[in-house]
PLY file of the C-alpha trace (Angstrom):
ply
format ascii 1.0
element vertex 69
property float x
property float y
property float z
element edge 68
property int vertex1
property int vertex2
end_header
26.21 -15.66 16.16
22.74 -16.53 14.83
20.44 -14.08 13.15
16.85 -13.81 14.46
15.60 -15.60 11.35
17.96 -18.54 11.96
16.82 -18.79 15.59
13.15 -18.88 14.58
13.86 -21.50 11.92
15.81 -23.59 14.43
13.00 -23.40 16.99
10.46 -24.45 14.38
12.66 -27.40 13.35
13.07 -28.50 16.97
9.29 -28.34 17.54
8.63 -30.40 14.40
11.23 -33.00 15.36
9.79 -33.28 18.88
6.26 -33.74 17.54
7.34 -36.49 15.15
9.39 -38.14 17.88
6.40 -38.12 20.22
4.14 -39.53 17.47
6.65 -42.30 16.71
6.99 -43.30 20.35
3.21 -43.25 20.80
2.72 -45.49 17.74
5.43 -47.87 18.93
3.75 -48.28 22.31
0.10 -48.41 21.25
-0.04 -50.25 17.91
-0.20 -53.84 19.07
-2.53 -56.83 19.15
-4.10 -55.89 22.50
-5.50 -52.62 21.11
-7.25 -54.13 18.09
-10.68 -53.93 19.72
-10.42 -50.24 20.58
-12.44 -47.85 18.38
-9.53 -45.54 17.52
-7.51 -48.51 16.26
-10.31 -49.72 14.00
-11.08 -46.21 12.78
-7.53 -45.30 11.78
-5.71 -48.56 11.12
-8.19 -51.25 10.04
-10.05 -49.05 7.61
-10.33 -49.72 3.91
-10.60 -52.54 1.44
-6.95 -53.56 1.66
-7.31 -54.35 5.37
-9.98 -57.04 4.86
-7.45 -59.93 4.99
-6.00 -58.53 8.20
-9.45 -58.30 9.79
-10.12 -61.92 8.79
-6.79 -62.97 10.30
-7.67 -61.18 13.54
-10.98 -63.03 13.71
-9.10 -66.30 13.22
-6.64 -65.37 15.99
-9.52 -64.66 18.36
-11.08 -68.05 17.56
-7.77 -69.78 18.24
-7.42 -67.94 21.55
-10.95 -68.94 22.57
-10.32 -72.54 21.56
-7.12 -72.73 23.63
-8.92 -71.52 26.74
0 1
1 2
2 3
3 4
4 5
5 6
6 7
7 8
8 9
9 10
10 11
11 12
12 13
13 14
14 15
15 16
16 17
17 18
18 19
19 20
20 21
21 22
22 23
23 24
24 25
25 26
26 27
27 28
28 29
29 30
30 31
31 32
32 33
33 34
34 35
35 36
36 37
37 38
38 39
39 40
40 41
41 42
42 43
43 44
44 45
45 46
46 47
47 48
48 49
49 50
50 51
51 52
52 53
53 54
54 55
55 56
56 57
57 58
58 59
59 60
60 61
61 62
62 63
63 64
64 65
65 66
66 67
67 68
């Protein structure tokens, strides 16, 4: 039914899809406000010049949280 080349290609496609699915689920679960202070979040997400306004907004959110307590 399938040639050996088609089987290998299918297996490779399934592996790639599973890796991207796992990465998507991981991002969905871990990219949230509670993880902002973790080093991996700052290193990969809050890096660069374009993220400066977001960092300032996070500082403001922390100040609001401290004020409410």
